[in-house]
C-alpha positions in Angstrom: -19.4 -0.5 3.3 -16.3 -0.6 1.1 -16.0 -3.1 -1.7 -13.3 -4.4 -4.0 -13.9 -1.8 -6.7 -14.3 1.3 -4.5 -11.5 3.9 -4.7 -9.2 4.4 -1.8 -7.5 7.7 -1.1 -4.4 7.8 1.1 -2.4 11.0 1.5 -2.1 12.5 -2.0 -2.6 9.2 -3.9 -5.9 7.8 -5.1 -6.1 4.1 -5.8 -8.9 3.5 -8.4 -9.9 0.3 -6.6 -8.5 -2.2 -4.1 -6.5 -4.8 -6.3 -2.7 -4.3 -6.2 0.1 -6.2 -7.8 2.3 -7.7 -5.1 6.1 -7.5 -5.6 7.3 -10.6 -7.4 11.0 -11.3 -8.1 11.8 -11.8 -11.8 15.5 -12.5 -11.6 16.0 -10.9 -15.0 18.5 -8.0 -14.5 22.0 -7.3 -15.3 23.7 -5.0 -12.7 20.3 -4.3 -11.2 19.0 -2.4 -14.2 15.3 -2.7 -15.2 15.0 -3.7 -18.9 12.4 -4.7 -21.5 11.2 -7.7 -19.4 10.3 -5.4 -16.5 8.6 -2.9 -18.9 6.4 -5.6 -20.4 5.8 -7.6 -17.2 4.8 -4.6 -15.1 3.3 -2.7 -17.9 0.9 -5.5 -18.8 -0.5 -5.6 -15.3 -1.2 -1.8 -15.6 -2.9 -2.4 -18.9 -4.9 -5.0 -17.0 -6.0 -2.2 -14.7 -4.4 -3.1 -11.4 -4.9 -0.2 -9.0 -1.2 -0.2 -8.2 1.8 -2.0 -9.7 4.8 -2.6 -7.4 8.1 -3.8 -8.7 9.9 -6.8 -7.3 12.2 -6.4 -4.3 14.5 -3.6 -5.3 17.9 -3.9 -3.6 19.2 -0.9 -1.8 22.8 -2.1 -1.9 24.6 -4.5 -4.3 25.1 -7.0 -1.4 21.4 -6.5 -0.5 20.4 -8.6 -3.5 19.0 -12.1 -3.2 20.7 -13.1 -6.5 23.0 -11.5 -9.1 19.9 -11.1 -11.3 17.9 -8.9 -8.9 16.5 -5.5 -9.6 18.5 -2.7 -7.9 18.2 0.9 -6.8 21.6 1.5 -5.2 22.8 4.0 -7.8 21.5 6.9 -9.9 22.1 4.7 -13.0 19.0 2.7 -11.9 16.7 5.8 -12.1 16.1 6.2 -15.8 15.2 2.5 -16.6 12.7 2.6 -13.8 11.3 5.9 -14.9 10.4 4.4 -18.3 8.4 1.6 -16.5 6.7 3.9 -13.9 5.7 6.4 -16.6 3.9 3.8 -18.6 2.2 2.4 -15.5 0.9 5.8 -14.6 -0.3 6.4 -18.2 -2.6 3.4 -17.8 -4.2 4.9 -14.7 -2.3 2.7 -12.2 -0.2 3.9 -9.4 3.5 3.0 -9.8 5.5 1.7 -6.8 8.6 -0.3 -5.7 9.6 -2.5 -2.8 12.9 -1.4 -1.1 14.8 -4.4 0.2 17.9 -5.9 1.6 18.3 -9.7 1.5 20.6 -10.0 4.5 21.7 -13.6 5.2 19.5 -14.9 2.3 21.7 -13.1 -0.2 24.2 -14.5 -2.7 22.0 -17.2 -4.1 21.2 -18.2 -7.7 17.8 -17.5 -9.2 15.2 -20.2 -8.6 15.3 -21.3 -12.3 19.1 -21.6 -12.0 18.9 -23.8 -8.9 18.0 -21.3 -6.2 21.1 -22.3 -4.1 23.8 -20.3 -2.4 26.6 -19.4 -4.8 30.3 -18.5 -4.3 32.1 -15.4 -5.4 33.6 -17.4 -8.3 30.0 -18.2 -9.3 28.9 -14.6 -9.3 27.9 -14.3 -5.7 29.5 -12.1 -2.9 30.9 -12.3 0.5 30.4 -11.4 3.2 26.6 -11.4 3.5 25.2 -9.3 6.3 22.9 -10.1 9.2 22.2 -9.1 12.8 23.9 -12.3 14.0 26.4 -14.8 12.4 23.7 -17.5 12.0 23.3 -19.1 8.5 19.8 -19.3 7.1 20.0 -23.0 6.4 22.5 -25.8 5.7 24.7 -24.9 2.8 24.4 -21.1 3.3 27.4 -19.1 4.3 27.7 -17.8 7.8 26.8 -14.1 7.6 28.9 -11.2 9.0 27.4 -9.7 12.2 26.7 -6.1 11.4 28.4 -3.3 13.3 26.5 -0.3 14.4 28.2 1.6 11.6 27.0 -0.9 9.0 23.5 -0.8 10.4 23.5 3.0 10.1 24.8 2.6 6.5 21.9 0.3 5.6 19.3 2.6 7.1 20.8 5.4 5.0 20.8 3.2 1.9 17.0 2.7 2.3 16.6 6.5 2.5 18.8 7.1 -0.6 16.9 4.4 -2.5 13.6 6.2 -1.6 15.0 9.5 -3.1 15.9 7.6 -6.3 12.4 6.0 -6.4 10.9 9.5 -6.2 13.2 10.7 -9.0 12.0 7.7 -11.1 8.4 8.6 -10.6 7.2 6.1 -8.0 4.2 7.1 -5.8 4.5 4.1 -3.4 7.6 2.6 -1.6 7.2 -0.5 0.3 9.8 -1.3 3.0 10.5 -5.0 3.0 10.6 -6.3 6.6 9.4 -9.8 5.8 10.2 -13.2 4.5 13.5 -13.7 6.4 15.3 -10.8 4.7 17.5 -8.4 6.7 14.9 -6.3 8.5 12.9 -9.3 9.4 16.1 -11.0 10.7 16.5 -8.2 13.2 12.9 -8.5 14.3 12.9 -12.2 15.1 14.7 -13.6 18.1 15.4 -16.8 16.1 17.8 -14.8 13.9 18.8 -11.9 16.1 21.0 -12.9 19.1 22.7 -9.6 19.6 23.4 -8.2 23.0 23.6 -4.5 22.1 20.8 -1.9 21.5 19.7 -3.8 18.3 19.1 -7.1 20.0 17.5 -8.8 23.0 14.4 -6.9 24.0 11.4 -6.3 21.7 12.2 -2.6 21.6 15.8 -3.3 20.6 14.9 -5.8 17.9 12.4 -3.4 16.2 14.8 -0.5 16.5 16.3 -0.8 12.9 12.8 -1.0 11.4 11.7 2.2 13.2 14.9 3.9 12.1 14.4 2.8 8.5 10.8 4.0 8.4 11.8 7.4 9.9 14.7 7.8 7.4 12.6 6.9 4.4 9.7 9.1 5.5 12.2 12.1 5.7 13.5 11.3 2.3 10.2 10.6 0.6 7.6 13.2 -0.4 4.9 13.7 2.3 2.1 13.3 -0.3 3.3 9.8 -1.4 2.8 6.5 0.3 4.9 4.2 2.5 3.9 0.6 2.9 5.6 -1.8 5.3 5.6 -5.5 4.4 5.8 -7.7 7.5 5.9 -11.4 8.2 3.3 -11.4 10.9 4.4 -14.8 12.2 7.5 -17.0 11.9 5.2 -20.1 12.4 7.9 -21.4 14.8 8.0 -21.5 18.6 10.2 -18.8 20.0 10.0 -16.7 16.9 8.2 -13.5 15.8 4.5 -13.7 16.6 1.2 -12.0 15.5 1.2 -10.3 18.9 4.7 -8.9 18.1 3.3 -7.6 14.8 0.6 -5.8 16.7 3.3 -4.3 18.9 5.4 -3.2 16.0 2.4 -1.6 14.2 1.4 0.2 17.4 4.9 1.7 17.6 4.7 2.8 14.0 1.2 4.5 14.2 1.8 8.1 13.5 5.3 7.6 12.1 4.4 7.7 8.4 3.5 4.1 7.5 0.3 4.3 5.4 -0.4 0.6 5.1 0.8 -2.7 6.6 1.2 -5.5 4.0 0.7 -8.6 6.1 2.5 -11.7 4.9 4.2 -14.4 7.0 7.1 -16.9 7.2 10.4 -17.0 5.4 12.8 -16.7 8.3 12.9 -20.4 9.3 13.6 -23.0 6.6 11.9 -25.8 8.5 8.7 -23.8 9.5 5.4 -25.7 9.0 3.0 -23.3 7.4 -0.7 -24.2 6.9 -1.0 -22.9 3.4 -4.4 -22.6 1.9 -6.7 -20.0 0.3 -6.6 -16.8 2.3 -4.5 -18.3 5.0 -2.8 -15.0 5.9 -5.8 -12.7 5.8 -6.3 -13.1 9.6 -3.1 -11.1 10.2 -4.3 -8.1 8.2 -7.7 -8.4 9.9 -6.1 -8.3 13.4 -4.0 -5.2 12.8 -6.9 -3.4 11.1 -9.5 -4.2 13.7 -7.4 -3.9 16.9 -5.2 -0.9 15.9 -7.3 0.9 13.3 -4.4 0.9 10.8 -4.7 0.4 7.1 -3.8 -3.2 6.0 -3.3 -5.3 2.9 -4.1 -9.0 2.7 -2.0 -11.5 0.7 -1.8 -15.2 0.2 -3.6 -17.4 -2.3 -6.3 -14.8 -3.1 -7.5 -16.1 -6.5 -11.3 -15.7 -6.7 -13.1 -12.4 -7.3 -15.8 -13.2 -4.7 -13.1 -14.1 -2.2 -11.2 -10.8 -2.7 -14.4 -8.8 -2.5 -15.5 -10.5 0.7 -12.1 -9.6 2.3 -12.8 -5.9 1.7 -16.5 -6.0 2.4 -16.0 -7.7 5.7 -13.4 -5.2 6.9 -10.6 -7.8 7.0 -8.3 -5.5 5.0 -8.3 -2.3 3.0 -6.7 -3.8 -0.2 -5.7 -7.1 -1.5 -2.3 -7.9 -3.0 -2.2 -10.6 -5.7 0.9 -12.3 -7.0 0.7 -15.7 -8.7 -2.9 -15.0 -9.9 -1.5 -11.9 -11.7 1.1 -14.2 -13.4 -1.7 -16.4 -14.6 -3.9 -13.6 -15.7 -2.4 -10.1 -16.1 -5.9 -8.7 -16.7 -7.5 -10.1 -13.5 -9.1 -6.9 -12.5 -11.1 -6.8 -15.7 -12.1 -10.4 -15.1 -13.0 -9.7 -11.5 -15.1 -6.6 -12.4 -17.2 -8.7 -14.8 -17.7 -11.5 -12.3 -18.8 -9.0 -9.7 -21.0 -6.9 -11.9 -18.8 -3.8 -11.5 -17.8 -1.2 -14.0 -14.1 -0.7 -14.8 -12.6 1.3 -17.7 -11.0 -1.0 -20.3 -8.0 0.2 -22.3 -9.4 1.9 -25.4 -7.3 -0.4 -27.6 -9.1 -3.4 -26.1 -12.6 -1.9 -26.1 -13.8 -4.1 -29.0 -13.2 -7.2 -26.8 -15.2 -5.9 -23.8 -18.0 -8.3 -23.0 
């Protein structure tokens, strides 16, 4: 039976254990370029011995950003700053990765600590923002431009080009972001996709862009390296995307090059009532893993070592992704190993502090 500190090998990548750093937006870039903040923020989690460290959502186009302060990977100028970060992560024994993303209709907003509201072009935002249908995310958001087939194809290509740049920068994992109400999720959900062409209407039509994106990224990405897909397994809203839809999507993607499904939820409906609590999303990872036999990652208020270990031991997921807990404690894997009586290699520079 697997446990939290058992290694996991997928393709040509070995994770030294099952604790991964979930993508967390830092809103600290200029022109999408990684800088010293990202080096220290991400590097410290590798020093803390996370099995893999993923960057925040990395915009595949300028208009694919959530805010003007987002990380970007839409040009070759972004490669070298990321290479510095990924190289250090790998030196610490962690696997470097990045999340490829397009914000869709939730783009052109300010960073949360700057208000988190939609902003105009004069305020540093952009227009138009793109979406499957011209439906604003919420009151006060601009109405998005309904994407043409050519624009859809261009975004799919942008994900593939971003994967090539991630490879050049030294990433070993790319996660395609199809969750939290951003562009790919907007296509999946009938609440945000009211198209009548081949990208809307039926389930098969609504998932089409995700399948095309996965195929394009897999062609551009080394066969030995990993592709994760982050999904919102439920919209938590009647008439929206459901856990059963998530099973259908994962079934379609079996054998198409996705190595792990990162199972989150929500984000597409501003008024959704979500029953937040410890481990509240783990059931989504469990269903995909047990019913389809695919690899999954569990997320959502995982804070306690025994809780994380039980998720793995009980077969609910193959890995756990931690976010806020890693902000509170960059060295959480070291803490967890001690609590669970497991051995983990400390940084030699910190050996004198080892309990």
